[in-house]
C-alpha positions, 0 to 999 in steps of 0.5 A: 500500500502506498502511504505517500499522498499526491502532494505534501504541504509546508506551513508558512513558517517552514516555507520561510525557513527552507527558503532561508536555508536554500539561500544560504546553503543551496539545498531545495525545499523538497530536500529539506522536507525529506531531511525534516521527515527523517529527523521527526521519524528519528524522534519517534514522537507520538502523533499527538506530540508532533508540531502542528502548522498554524497555516499552510502555504507551499505544496510540493508534488509527491514525485518532487517531494520524495523523488527516487526515494519514495519507497524508502519514505513510504516504508518509514511512514508505514512503520510510523503509522503501524508503531503508533496505531495512527488512523488519521489523515496521512497528508496531515501526518506528513505535514506535522512530521515536516513541521516537527523535523524542521525545528531539529534542522536549525538554521544552517548557514553553510553546507557543513552545518547540514552534514554535522546534523545528519 
């Protein structure tokens, strides 16, 4: 079963943060969203403890958001859903994972900052 939605949605705050990082480091928002999801999955918080966005802004299509790694992200999301018995909206879950993970990314100023965070 495919757990990835047709598009992911970033909050206004996350969009601004990712735009800032893109200016400083050159990494696009879709790559930053992938990193944020991985950081949030690494935390393994209950769905109710994930950050929720105040307002939504940027939409990224699934093929751009996950690229060649869609199988890996599909597996990670499936495991998270199974481990936490999540029954809610998957698009909302992924948005919340990105929102939570974006706090763990910090404000990168150079590429080496990104390397050390991973």
